[in-house]
mmCIF file of the N, C-alpha and C atoms, coordinates in Angstrom:
data_MODEL
# 
_entry.id   MODEL 
# 
loop_
_atom_site.group_PDB 
_atom_site.id 
_atom_site.type_symbol 
_atom_site.label_atom_id 
_atom_site.label_alt_id 
_atom_site.label_comp_id 
_atom_site.label_asym_id 
_atom_site.label_entity_id 
_atom_site.label_seq_id 
_atom_site.pdbx_PDB_ins_code 
_atom_site.Cartn_x 
_atom_site.Cartn_y 
_atom_site.Cartn_z 
_atom_site.occupancy 
_atom_site.B_iso_or_equiv 
_atom_site.pdbx_formal_charge 
_atom_site.auth_seq_id 
_atom_site.auth_comp_id 
_atom_site.auth_asym_id 
_atom_site.auth_atom_id 
_atom_site.pdbx_PDB_model_num 
ATOM 1   N N  . MET A 1 1  ? 11.202  -0.043  -16.876 1.00 0.00 ? 1  MET A N  1 
ATOM 2   C CA . MET A 1 1  ? 11.774  -0.814  -15.792 1.00 0.00 ? 1  MET A CA 1 
ATOM 3   C C  . MET A 1 1  ? 11.066  -2.164  -15.760 1.00 0.00 ? 1  MET A C  1 
ATOM 4   N N  . ASP A 1 2  ? 11.833  -3.211  -15.565 1.00 0.00 ? 2  ASP A N  1 
ATOM 5   C CA . ASP A 1 2  ? 11.217  -4.537  -15.498 1.00 0.00 ? 2  ASP A CA 1 
ATOM 6   C C  . ASP A 1 2  ? 10.623  -4.788  -14.114 1.00 0.00 ? 2  ASP A C  1 
ATOM 7   N N  . ASN A 1 3  ? 10.069  -5.953  -13.921 1.00 0.00 ? 3  ASN A N  1 
ATOM 8   C CA . ASN A 1 3  ? 9.380   -6.269  -12.675 1.00 0.00 ? 3  ASN A CA 1 
ATOM 9   C C  . ASN A 1 3  ? 10.231  -7.078  -11.710 1.00 0.00 ? 3  ASN A C  1 
ATOM 10  N N  . ALA A 1 4  ? 11.530  -6.863  -11.738 1.00 0.00 ? 4  ALA A N  1 
ATOM 11  C CA . ALA A 1 4  ? 12.415  -7.543  -10.794 1.00 0.00 ? 4  ALA A CA 1 
ATOM 12  C C  . ALA A 1 4  ? 12.037  -7.138  -9.373  1.00 0.00 ? 4  ALA A C  1 
ATOM 13  N N  . SER A 1 5  ? 12.210  -8.061  -8.446  1.00 0.00 ? 5  SER A N  1 
ATOM 14  C CA . SER A 1 5  ? 11.787  -7.801  -7.064  1.00 0.00 ? 5  SER A CA 1 
ATOM 15  C C  . SER A 1 5  ? 12.467  -6.569  -6.480  1.00 0.00 ? 5  SER A C  1 
ATOM 16  N N  . TYR A 1 6  ? 13.727  -6.330  -6.822  1.00 0.00 ? 6  TYR A N  1 
ATOM 17  C CA . TYR A 1 6  ? 14.422  -5.160  -6.274  1.00 0.00 ? 6  TYR A CA 1 
ATOM 18  C C  . TYR A 1 6  ? 13.938  -3.854  -6.885  1.00 0.00 ? 6  TYR A C  1 
ATOM 19  N N  . HIS A 1 7  ? 13.211  -3.896  -7.996  1.00 0.00 ? 7  HIS A N  1 
ATOM 20  C CA . HIS A 1 7  ? 12.602  -2.698  -8.574  1.00 0.00 ? 7  HIS A CA 1 
ATOM 21  C C  . HIS A 1 7  ? 11.196  -2.481  -8.030  1.00 0.00 ? 7  HIS A C  1 
ATOM 22  N N  . SER A 1 8  ? 10.643  -3.503  -7.412  1.00 0.00 ? 8  SER A N  1 
ATOM 23  C CA . SER A 1 8  ? 9.241   -3.464  -7.011  1.00 0.00 ? 8  SER A CA 1 
ATOM 24  C C  . SER A 1 8  ? 9.033   -3.455  -5.501  1.00 0.00 ? 8  SER A C  1 
ATOM 25  N N  . ARG A 1 9  ? 10.028  -3.014  -4.773  1.00 0.00 ? 9  ARG A N  1 
ATOM 26  C CA . ARG A 1 9  ? 9.884   -2.941  -3.319  1.00 0.00 ? 9  ARG A CA 1 
ATOM 27  C C  . ARG A 1 9  ? 8.980   -1.759  -2.976  1.00 0.00 ? 9  ARG A C  1 
ATOM 28  N N  . ARG A 1 10 ? 7.953   -2.035  -2.210  1.00 0.00 ? 10 ARG A N  1 
ATOM 29  C CA . ARG A 1 10 ? 6.988   -0.999  -1.822  1.00 0.00 ? 10 ARG A CA 1 
ATOM 30  C C  . ARG A 1 10 ? 7.570   -0.119  -0.722  1.00 0.00 ? 10 ARG A C  1 
ATOM 31  N N  . GLN A 1 11 ? 7.159   1.137   -0.714  1.00 0.00 ? 11 GLN A N  1 
ATOM 32  C CA . GLN A 1 11 ? 7.596   2.038   0.341   1.00 0.00 ? 11 GLN A CA 1 
ATOM 33  C C  . GLN A 1 11 ? 6.944   1.670   1.661   1.00 0.00 ? 11 GLN A C  1 
ATOM 34  N N  . GLU A 1 12 ? 5.724   1.190   1.572   1.00 0.00 ? 12 GLU A N  1 
ATOM 35  C CA . GLU A 1 12 ? 4.962   0.879   2.779   1.00 0.00 ? 12 GLU A CA 1 
ATOM 36  C C  . GLU A 1 12 ? 4.104   -0.348  2.501   1.00 0.00 ? 12 GLU A C  1 
ATOM 37  N N  . ARG A 1 13 ? 3.990   -1.215  3.485   1.00 0.00 ? 13 ARG A N  1 
ATOM 38  C CA . ARG A 1 13 ? 3.149   -2.397  3.327   1.00 0.00 ? 13 ARG A CA 1 
ATOM 39  C C  . ARG A 1 13 ? 1.710   -2.068  3.692   1.00 0.00 ? 13 ARG A C  1 
ATOM 40  N N  . VAL A 1 14 ? 0.827   -2.425  2.795   1.00 0.00 ? 14 VAL A N  1 
ATOM 41  C CA . VAL A 1 14 ? -0.600  -2.258  3.030   1.00 0.00 ? 14 VAL A CA 1 
ATOM 42  C C  . VAL A 1 14 ? -1.094  -3.522  3.732   1.00 0.00 ? 14 VAL A C  1 
ATOM 43  N N  . PRO A 1 15 ? -1.918  -3.387  4.758   1.00 0.00 ? 15 PRO A N  1 
ATOM 44  C CA . PRO A 1 15 ? -2.385  -4.565  5.504   1.00 0.00 ? 15 PRO A CA 1 
ATOM 45  C C  . PRO A 1 15 ? -3.101  -5.582  4.614   1.00 0.00 ? 15 PRO A C  1 
ATOM 46  N N  . VAL A 1 16 ? -2.869  -6.838  4.929   1.00 0.00 ? 16 VAL A N  1 
ATOM 47  C CA . VAL A 1 16 ? -3.519  -7.940  4.221   1.00 0.00 ? 16 VAL A CA 1 
ATOM 48  C C  . VAL A 1 16 ? -4.216  -8.848  5.235   1.00 0.00 ? 16 VAL A C  1 
ATOM 49  N N  . ARG A 1 17 ? -4.881  -9.866  4.743   1.00 0.00 ? 17 ARG A N  1 
ATOM 50  C CA . ARG A 1 17 ? -5.736  -10.739 5.549   1.00 0.00 ? 17 ARG A CA 1 
ATOM 51  C C  . ARG A 1 17 ? -5.059  -11.333 6.773   1.00 0.00 ? 17 ARG A C  1 
ATOM 52  N N  . PHE A 1 18 ? -3.800  -11.715 6.665   1.00 0.00 ? 18 PHE A N  1 
ATOM 53  C CA . PHE A 1 18 ? -3.157  -12.399 7.796   1.00 0.00 ? 18 PHE A CA 1 
ATOM 54  C C  . PHE A 1 18 ? -2.666  -11.451 8.890   1.00 0.00 ? 18 PHE A C  1 
ATOM 55  N N  . ARG A 1 19 ? -2.778  -10.147 8.703   1.00 0.00 ? 19 ARG A N  1 
ATOM 56  C CA . ARG A 1 19 ? -2.384  -9.195  9.742   1.00 0.00 ? 19 ARG A CA 1 
ATOM 57  C C  . ARG A 1 19 ? -3.419  -9.186  10.864  1.00 0.00 ? 19 ARG A C  1 
ATOM 58  N N  . LYS A 1 20 ? -2.985  -8.829  12.039  1.00 0.00 ? 20 LYS A N  1 
ATOM 59  C CA . LYS A 1 20 ? -3.905  -8.749  13.183  1.00 0.00 ? 20 LYS A CA 1 
ATOM 60  C C  . LYS A 1 20 ? -4.839  -7.548  13.012  1.00 0.00 ? 20 LYS A C  1 
ATOM 61  N N  . LYS A 1 21 ? -6.014  -7.682  13.601  1.00 0.00 ? 21 LYS A N  1 
ATOM 62  C CA . LYS A 1 21 ? -7.021  -6.628  13.508  1.00 0.00 ? 21 LYS A CA 1 
ATOM 63  C C  . LYS A 1 21 ? -6.462  -5.298  14.008  1.00 0.00 ? 21 LYS A C  1 
ATOM 64  N N  . GLN A 1 22 ? -5.717  -5.320  15.093  1.00 0.00 ? 22 GLN A N  1 
ATOM 65  C CA . GLN A 1 22 ? -5.155  -4.086  15.647  1.00 0.00 ? 22 GLN A CA 1 
ATOM 66  C C  . GLN A 1 22 ? -4.192  -3.432  14.667  1.00 0.00 ? 22 GLN A C  1 
ATOM 67  N N  . ALA A 1 23 ? -3.408  -4.212  13.965  1.00 0.00 ? 23 ALA A N  1 
ATOM 68  C CA . ALA A 1 23 ? -2.469  -3.662  12.974  1.00 0.00 ? 23 ALA A CA 1 
ATOM 69  C C  . ALA A 1 23 ? -3.220  -2.987  11.829  1.00 0.00 ? 23 ALA A C  1 
ATOM 70  N N  . ILE A 1 24 ? -4.335  -3.570  11.434  1.00 0.00 ? 24 ILE A N  1 
ATOM 71  C CA . ILE A 1 24 ? -5.157  -2.974  10.371  1.00 0.00 ? 24 ILE A CA 1 
ATOM 72  C C  . ILE A 1 24 ? -5.768  -1.668  10.867  1.00 0.00 ? 24 ILE A C  1 
ATOM 73  N N  . GLN A 1 25 ? -6.267  -1.668  12.091  1.00 0.00 ? 25 GLN A N  1 
ATOM 74  C CA . GLN A 1 25 ? -6.827  -0.439  12.678  1.00 0.00 ? 25 GLN A CA 1 
ATOM 75  C C  . GLN A 1 25 ? -5.750  0.642   12.787  1.00 0.00 ? 25 GLN A C  1 
ATOM 76  N N  . ASP A 1 26 ? -4.552  0.257   13.197  1.00 0.00 ? 26 ASP A N  1 
ATOM 77  C CA . ASP A 1 26 ? -3.452  1.222   13.312  1.00 0.00 ? 26 ASP A CA 1 
ATOM 78  C C  . ASP A 1 26 ? -3.130  1.839   11.952  1.00 0.00 ? 26 ASP A C  1 
ATOM 79  N N  . TRP A 1 27 ? -3.102  0.999   10.908  1.00 0.00 ? 27 TRP A N  1 
ATOM 80  C CA . TRP A 1 27 ? -2.811  1.504   9.569   1.00 0.00 ? 27 TRP A CA 1 
ATOM 81  C C  . TRP A 1 27 ? -3.894  2.487   9.117   1.00 0.00 ? 27 TRP A C  1 
ATOM 82  N N  . LEU A 1 28 ? -5.156  2.117   9.321   1.00 0.00 ? 28 LEU A N  1 
ATOM 83  C CA . LEU A 1 28 ? -6.252  3.013   8.948   1.00 0.00 ? 28 LEU A CA 1 
ATOM 84  C C  . LEU A 1 28 ? -6.168  4.334   9.717   1.00 0.00 ? 28 LEU A C  1 
ATOM 85  N N  . SER A 1 29 ? -5.844  4.255   10.998  1.00 0.00 ? 29 SER A N  1 
ATOM 86  C CA . SER A 1 29 ? -5.696  5.473   11.805  1.00 0.00 ? 29 SER A CA 1 
ATOM 87  C C  . SER A 1 29 ? -4.560  6.339   11.296  1.00 0.00 ? 29 SER A C  1 
ATOM 88  N N  . SER A 1 30 ? -3.453  5.719   10.916  1.00 0.00 ? 30 SER A N  1 
ATOM 89  C CA . SER A 1 30 ? -2.296  6.492   10.426  1.00 0.00 ? 30 SER A CA 1 
ATOM 90  C C  . SER A 1 30 ? -2.618  7.245   9.146   1.00 0.00 ? 30 SER A C  1 
ATOM 91  N N  . LYS A 1 31 ? -3.604  6.770   8.413   1.00 0.00 ? 31 LYS A N  1 
ATOM 92  C CA . LYS A 1 31 ? -4.042  7.421   7.169   1.00 0.00 ? 31 LYS A CA 1 
ATOM 93  C C  . LYS A 1 31 ? -5.235  8.340   7.408   1.00 0.00 ? 31 LYS A C  1 
ATOM 94  N N  . GLU A 1 32 ? -5.618  8.482   8.675   1.00 0.00 ? 32 GLU A N  1 
ATOM 95  C CA . GLU A 1 32 ? -6.752  9.309   9.072   1.00 0.00 ? 32 GLU A CA 1 
ATOM 96  C C  . GLU A 1 32 ? -8.042  8.864   8.382   1.00 0.00 ? 32 GLU A C  1 
ATOM 97  N N  . LEU A 1 33 ? -8.199  7.546   8.243   1.00 0.00 ? 33 LEU A N  1 
ATOM 98  C CA . LEU A 1 33 ? -9.411  6.977   7.674   1.00 0.00 ? 33 LEU A CA 1 
ATOM 99  C C  . LEU A 1 33 ? -10.342 6.569   8.808   1.00 0.00 ? 33 LEU A C  1 
ATOM 100 N N  . ILE A 1 34 ? -11.609 6.808   8.624   1.00 0.00 ? 34 ILE A N  1 
ATOM 101 C CA . ILE A 1 34 ? -12.593 6.581   9.676   1.00 0.00 ? 34 ILE A CA 1 
ATOM 102 C C  . ILE A 1 34 ? -13.064 5.128   9.671   1.00 0.00 ? 34 ILE A C  1 
ATOM 103 N N  . PHE A 1 35 ? -13.140 4.548   10.859  1.00 0.00 ? 35 PHE A N  1 
ATOM 104 C CA . PHE A 1 35 ? -13.665 3.200   11.042  1.00 0.00 ? 35 PHE A CA 1 
ATOM 105 C C  . PHE A 1 35 ? -14.217 3.100   12.451  1.00 0.00 ? 35 PHE A C  1 
ATOM 106 N N  . GLU A 1 36 ? -15.053 2.092   12.653  1.00 0.00 ? 36 GLU A N  1 
ATOM 107 C CA . GLU A 1 36 ? -15.614 1.830   13.974  1.00 0.00 ? 36 GLU A CA 1 
ATOM 108 C C  . GLU A 1 36 ? -14.804 0.718   14.630  1.00 0.00 ? 36 GLU A C  1 
ATOM 109 N N  . VAL A 1 37 ? -14.519 0.844   15.903  1.00 0.00 ? 37 VAL A N  1 
ATOM 110 C CA . VAL A 1 37 ? -13.744 -0.157  16.631  1.00 0.00 ? 37 VAL A CA 1 
ATOM 111 C C  . VAL A 1 37 ? -14.440 -1.516  16.585  1.00 0.00 ? 37 VAL A C  1 
ATOM 112 N N  . LYS A 1 38 ? -15.760 -1.516  16.553  1.00 0.00 ? 38 LYS A N  1 
ATOM 113 C CA . LYS A 1 38 ? -16.518 -2.768  16.562  1.00 0.00 ? 38 LYS A CA 1 
ATOM 114 C C  . LYS A 1 38 ? -16.553 -3.469  15.204  1.00 0.00 ? 38 LYS A C  1 
ATOM 115 N N  . GLU A 1 39 ? -16.048 -2.830  14.150  1.00 0.00 ? 39 GLU A N  1 
ATOM 116 C CA . GLU A 1 39 ? -16.059 -3.448  12.825  1.00 0.00 ? 39 GLU A CA 1 
ATOM 117 C C  . GLU A 1 39 ? -15.211 -4.719  12.823  1.00 0.00 ? 39 GLU A C  1 
ATOM 118 N N  . THR A 1 40 ? -15.641 -5.681  12.026  1.00 0.00 ? 40 THR A N  1 
ATOM 119 C CA . THR A 1 40 ? -14.897 -6.936  11.927  1.00 0.00 ? 40 THR A CA 1 
ATOM 120 C C  . THR A 1 40 ? -13.636 -6.731  11.087  1.00 0.00 ? 40 THR A C  1 
ATOM 121 N N  . LYS A 1 41 ? -12.758 -7.688  11.181  1.00 0.00 ? 41 LYS A N  1 
ATOM 122 C CA . LYS A 1 41 ? -11.520 -7.642  10.401  1.00 0.00 ? 41 LYS A CA 1 
ATOM 123 C C  . LYS A 1 41 ? -11.835 -7.578  8.900   1.00 0.00 ? 41 LYS A C  1 
ATOM 124 N N  . SER A 1 42 ? -12.828 -8.327  8.466   1.00 0.00 ? 42 SER A N  1 
ATOM 125 C CA . SER A 1 42 ? -13.236 -8.322  7.053   1.00 0.00 ? 42 SER A CA 1 
ATOM 126 C C  . SER A 1 42 ? -13.716 -6.938  6.619   1.00 0.00 ? 42 SER A C  1 
ATOM 127 N N  . GLU A 1 43 ? -14.483 -6.292  7.475   1.00 0.00 ? 43 GLU A N  1 
ATOM 128 C CA . GLU A 1 43 ? -14.967 -4.945  7.154   1.00 0.00 ? 43 GLU A CA 1 
ATOM 129 C C  . GLU A 1 43 ? -13.813 -3.954  7.076   1.00 0.00 ? 43 GLU A C  1 
ATOM 130 N N  . LEU A 1 44 ? -12.860 -4.090  7.985   1.00 0.00 ? 44 LEU A N  1 
ATOM 131 C CA . LEU A 1 44 ? -11.694 -3.206  7.961   1.00 0.00 ? 44 LEU A CA 1 
ATOM 132 C C  . LEU A 1 44 ? -10.871 -3.422  6.704   1.00 0.00 ? 44 LEU A C  1 
ATOM 133 N N  . LEU A 1 45 ? -10.700 -4.687  6.326   1.00 0.00 ? 45 LEU A N  1 
ATOM 134 C CA . LEU A 1 45 ? -9.930  -4.986  5.111   1.00 0.00 ? 45 LEU A CA 1 
ATOM 135 C C  . LEU A 1 45 ? -10.629 -4.472  3.855   1.00 0.00 ? 45 LEU A C  1 
ATOM 136 N N  . GLU A 1 46 ? -11.945 -4.428  3.874   1.00 0.00 ? 46 GLU A N  1 
ATOM 137 C CA . GLU A 1 46 ? -12.688 -3.861  2.749   1.00 0.00 ? 46 GLU A CA 1 
ATOM 138 C C  . GLU A 1 46 ? -12.385 -2.364  2.616   1.00 0.00 ? 46 GLU A C  1 
ATOM 139 N N  . LYS A 1 47 ? -12.275 -1.680  3.750   1.00 0.00 ? 47 LYS A N  1 
ATOM 140 C CA . LYS A 1 47 ? -11.902 -0.260  3.734   1.00 0.00 ? 47 LYS A CA 1 
ATOM 141 C C  . LYS A 1 47 ? -10.488 -0.085  3.177   1.00 0.00 ? 47 LYS A C  1 
ATOM 142 N N  . VAL A 1 48 ? -9.578  -0.961  3.588   1.00 0.00 ? 48 VAL A N  1 
ATOM 143 C CA . VAL A 1 48 ? -8.203  -0.923  3.068   1.00 0.00 ? 48 VAL A CA 1 
ATOM 144 C C  . VAL A 1 48 ? -8.218  -1.130  1.557   1.00 0.00 ? 48 VAL A C  1 
ATOM 145 N N  . LYS A 1 49 ? -8.974  -2.113  1.112   1.00 0.00 ? 49 LYS A N  1 
ATOM 146 C CA . LYS A 1 49 ? -9.058  -2.433  -0.319  1.00 0.00 ? 49 LYS A CA 1 
ATOM 147 C C  . LYS A 1 49 ? -9.519  -1.225  -1.135  1.00 0.00 ? 49 LYS A C  1 
ATOM 148 N N  . ASN A 1 50 ? -10.445 -0.458  -0.592  1.00 0.00 ? 50 ASN A N  1 
ATOM 149 C CA . ASN A 1 50 ? -11.001 0.689   -1.309  1.00 0.00 ? 50 ASN A CA 1 
ATOM 150 C C  . ASN A 1 50 ? -10.015 1.846   -1.469  1.00 0.00 ? 50 ASN A C  1 
ATOM 151 N N  . VAL A 1 51 ? -8.978  1.905   -0.635  1.00 0.00 ? 51 VAL A N  1 
ATOM 152 C CA . VAL A 1 51 ? -8.050  3.041   -0.693  1.00 0.00 ? 51 VAL A CA 1 
ATOM 153 C C  . VAL A 1 51 ? -6.592  2.637   -0.939  1.00 0.00 ? 51 VAL A C  1 
ATOM 154 N N  . LYS A 1 52 ? -6.308  1.352   -1.018  1.00 0.00 ? 52 LYS A N  1 
ATOM 155 C CA . LYS A 1 52 ? -4.913  0.917   -1.058  1.00 0.00 ? 52 LYS A CA 1 
ATOM 156 C C  . LYS A 1 52 ? -4.138  1.446   -2.260  1.00 0.00 ? 52 LYS A C  1 
ATOM 157 N N  . GLU A 1 53 ? -4.802  1.688   -3.379  1.00 0.00 ? 53 GLU A N  1 
ATOM 158 C CA . GLU A 1 53 ? -4.102  2.200   -4.561  1.00 0.00 ? 53 GLU A CA 1 
ATOM 159 C C  . GLU A 1 53 ? -3.429  3.549   -4.276  1.00 0.00 ? 53 GLU A C  1 
ATOM 160 N N  . ARG A 1 54 ? -4.016  4.337   -3.407  1.00 0.00 ? 54 ARG A N  1 
ATOM 161 C CA . ARG A 1 54 ? -3.435  5.646   -3.051  1.00 0.00 ? 54 ARG A CA 1 
ATOM 162 C C  . ARG A 1 54 ? -2.119  5.519   -2.307  1.00 0.00 ? 54 ARG A C  1 
ATOM 163 N N  . TYR A 1 55 ? -1.924  4.393   -1.633  1.00 0.00 ? 55 TYR A N  1 
ATOM 164 C CA . TYR A 1 55 ? -0.778  4.242   -0.740  1.00 0.00 ? 55 TYR A CA 1 
ATOM 165 C C  . TYR A 1 55 ? 0.241   3.219   -1.223  1.00 0.00 ? 55 TYR A C  1 
ATOM 166 N N  . GLN A 1 56 ? 0.089   2.731   -2.443  1.00 0.00 ? 56 GLN A N  1 
ATOM 167 C CA . GLN A 1 56 ? 1.029   1.749   -2.966  1.00 0.00 ? 56 GLN A CA 1 
ATOM 168 C C  . GLN A 1 56 ? 2.018   2.450   -3.888  1.00 0.00 ? 56 GLN A C  1 
ATOM 169 N N  . SER A 1 57 ? 3.171   2.761   -3.365  1.00 0.00 ? 57 SER A N  1 
ATOM 170 C CA . SER A 1 57 ? 4.218   3.376   -4.172  1.00 0.00 ? 57 SER A CA 1 
ATOM 171 C C  . SER A 1 57 ? 5.500   2.569   -4.007  1.00 0.00 ? 57 SER A C  1 
ATOM 172 N N  . TYR A 1 58 ? 6.343   2.664   -5.011  1.00 0.00 ? 58 TYR A N  1 
ATOM 173 C CA . TYR A 1 58 ? 7.590   1.910   -5.026  1.00 0.00 ? 58 TYR A CA 1 
ATOM 174 C C  . TYR A 1 58 ? 8.766   2.806   -4.640  1.00 0.00 ? 58 TYR A C  1 
ATOM 175 N N  . VAL A 1 59 ? 9.730   2.229   -3.946  1.00 0.00 ? 59 VAL A N  1 
ATOM 176 C CA . VAL A 1 59 ? 10.919  2.962   -3.511  1.00 0.00 ? 59 VAL A CA 1 
ATOM 177 C C  . VAL A 1 59 ? 11.643  3.551   -4.718  1.00 0.00 ? 59 VAL A C  1 
ATOM 178 N N  . THR A 1 60 ? 11.867  2.731   -5.759  1.00 0.00 ? 60 THR A N  1 
ATOM 179 C CA . THR A 1 60 ? 12.611  3.221   -6.931  1.00 0.00 ? 60 THR A CA 1 
ATOM 180 C C  . THR A 1 60 ? 11.857  4.337   -7.649  1.00 0.00 ? 60 THR A C  1 
ATOM 181 N N  . ASP A 1 61 ? 10.533  4.257   -7.708  1.00 0.00 ? 61 ASP A N  1 
ATOM 182 C CA . ASP A 1 61 ? 9.747   5.313   -8.348  1.00 0.00 ? 61 ASP A CA 1 
ATOM 183 C C  . ASP A 1 61 ? 9.904   6.639   -7.610  1.00 0.00 ? 61 ASP A C  1 
ATOM 184 N N  . GLU A 1 62 ? 9.877   6.580   -6.290  1.00 0.00 ? 62 GLU A N  1 
ATOM 185 C CA . GLU A 1 62 ? 10.015  7.803   -5.495  1.00 0.00 ? 62 GLU A CA 1 
ATOM 186 C C  . GLU A 1 62 ? 11.419  8.391   -5.630  1.00 0.00 ? 62 GLU A C  1 
ATOM 187 N N  . MET A 1 63 ? 12.425  7.537   -5.683  1.00 0.00 ? 63 MET A N  1 
ATOM 188 C CA . MET A 1 63 ? 13.798  8.015   -5.871  1.00 0.00 ? 63 MET A CA 1 
ATOM 189 C C  . MET A 1 63 ? 13.933  8.696   -7.237  1.00 0.00 ? 63 MET A C  1 
ATOM 190 N N  . ALA A 1 64 ? 13.356  8.092   -8.255  1.00 0.00 ? 64 ALA A N  1 
ATOM 191 C CA . ALA A 1 64 ? 13.415  8.657   -9.601  1.00 0.00 ? 64 ALA A CA 1 
ATOM 192 C C  . ALA A 1 64 ? 12.663  9.986   -9.659  1.00 0.00 ? 64 ALA A C  1 
ATOM 193 N N  . LYS A 1 65 ? 11.509  10.042  -9.002  1.00 0.00 ? 65 LYS A N  1 
ATOM 194 C CA . LYS A 1 65 ? 10.698  11.263  -9.007  1.00 0.00 ? 65 LYS A CA 1 
ATOM 195 C C  . LYS A 1 65 ? 11.471  12.439  -8.405  1.00 0.00 ? 65 LYS A C  1 
ATOM 196 N N  . GLN A 1 66 ? 12.261  12.172  -7.369  1.00 0.00 ? 66 GLN A N  1 
ATOM 197 C CA . GLN A 1 66 ? 13.061  13.224  -6.736  1.00 0.00 ? 66 GLN A CA 1 
ATOM 198 C C  . GLN A 1 66 ? 14.100  13.794  -7.697  1.00 0.00 ? 66 GLN A C  1 
ATOM 199 N N  . SER A 1 67 ? 14.486  13.000  -8.699  1.00 0.00 ? 67 SER A N  1 
ATOM 200 C CA . SER A 1 67 ? 15.460  13.452  -9.693  1.00 0.00 ? 67 SER A CA 1 
ATOM 201 C C  . SER A 1 67 ? 14.795  13.923  -10.978 1.00 0.00 ? 67 SER A C  1 
ATOM 202 N N  . GLY A 1 68 ? 13.475  14.005  -10.974 1.00 0.00 ? 68 GLY A N  1 
ATOM 203 C CA . GLY A 1 68 ? 12.745  14.477  -12.142 1.00 0.00 ? 68 GLY A CA 1 
ATOM 204 C C  . GLY A 1 68 ? 12.609  13.429  -13.236 1.00 0.00 ? 68 GLY A C  1 
ATOM 205 N N  . ILE A 1 69 ? 12.693  12.168  -12.867 1.00 0.00 ? 69 ILE A N  1 
ATOM 206 C CA . ILE A 1 69 ? 12.610  11.074  -13.837 1.00 0.00 ? 69 ILE A CA 1 
ATOM 207 C C  . ILE A 1 69 ? 11.289  10.339  -13.652 1.00 0.00 ? 69 ILE A C  1 
ATOM 208 N N  . GLU A 1 70 ? 10.630  10.029  -14.757 1.00 0.00 ? 70 GLU A N  1 
ATOM 209 C CA . GLU A 1 70 ? 9.401   9.255   -14.695 1.00 0.00 ? 70 GLU A CA 1 
ATOM 210 C C  . GLU A 1 70 ? 9.715   7.802   -15.036 1.00 0.00 ? 70 GLU A C  1 
ATOM 211 N N  . VAL A 1 71 ? 9.233   6.893   -14.220 1.00 0.00 ? 71 VAL A N  1 
ATOM 212 C CA . VAL A 1 71 ? 9.479   5.469   -14.422 1.00 0.00 ? 71 VAL A CA 1 
ATOM 213 C C  . VAL A 1 71 ? 8.307   4.865   -15.174 1.00 0.00 ? 71 VAL A C  1 
ATOM 214 N N  . LEU A 1 72 ? 8.612   4.127   -16.228 1.00 0.00 ? 72 LEU A N  1 
ATOM 215 C CA . LEU A 1 72 ? 7.595   3.372   -16.957 1.00 0.00 ? 72 LEU A CA 1 
ATOM 216 C C  . LEU A 1 72 ? 7.857   1.895   -16.715 1.00 0.00 ? 72 LEU A C  1 
ATOM 217 N N  . ARG A 1 73 ? 6.887   1.205   -16.185 1.00 0.00 ? 73 ARG A N  1 
ATOM 218 C CA . ARG A 1 73 ? 7.049   -0.209  -15.860 1.00 0.00 ? 73 ARG A CA 1 
ATOM 219 C C  . ARG A 1 73 ? 6.541   -1.074  -17.008 1.00 0.00 ? 73 ARG A C  1 
ATOM 220 N N  . LEU A 1 74 ? 7.286   -2.127  -17.305 1.00 0.00 ? 74 LEU A N  1 
ATOM 221 C CA . LEU A 1 74 ? 6.889   -3.065  -18.346 1.00 0.00 ? 74 LEU A CA 1 
ATOM 222 C C  . LEU A 1 74 ? 5.818   -4.008  -17.797 1.00 0.00 ? 74 LEU A C  1 
ATOM 223 N N  . PRO A 1 75 ? 4.882   -4.422  -18.635 1.00 0.00 ? 75 PRO A N  1 
ATOM 224 C CA . PRO A 1 75 ? 3.896   -5.390  -18.160 1.00 0.00 ? 75 PRO A CA 1 
ATOM 225 C C  . PRO A 1 75 ? 4.561   -6.740  -17.938 1.00 0.00 ? 75 PRO A C  1 
ATOM 226 N N  . PRO A 1 76 ? 4.024   -7.549  -17.025 1.00 0.00 ? 76 PRO A N  1 
ATOM 227 C CA . PRO A 1 76 ? 4.598   -8.877  -16.802 1.00 0.00 ? 76 PRO A CA 1 
ATOM 228 C C  . PRO A 1 76 ? 4.468   -9.742  -18.037 1.00 0.00 ? 76 PRO A C  1 
ATOM 229 N N  . ASP A 1 77 ? 5.388   -10.677 -18.182 1.00 0.00 ? 77 ASP A N  1 
ATOM 230 C CA . ASP A 1 77 ? 5.353   -11.582 -19.359 1.00 0.00 ? 77 ASP A CA 1 
ATOM 231 C C  . ASP A 1 77 ? 4.160   -12.477 -19.337 1.00 0.00 ? 77 ASP A C  1 
# 
């Protein structure tokens, strides 16, 4: 599968720097990840960075998996 934007839509958005601190805390809570309320936004984003690979899946990959198909993605040019 190529890297067209419609093939690369994520199932869920992982928090990034411009998100509000509360949104990052909510995301961490939804994943049952432990954090302290007093932690800074940078510290929270570091926690996200350490686990984000577990939560980055593509819509098309999940659809294919339900049909027993494995998707192989081409490297970018």
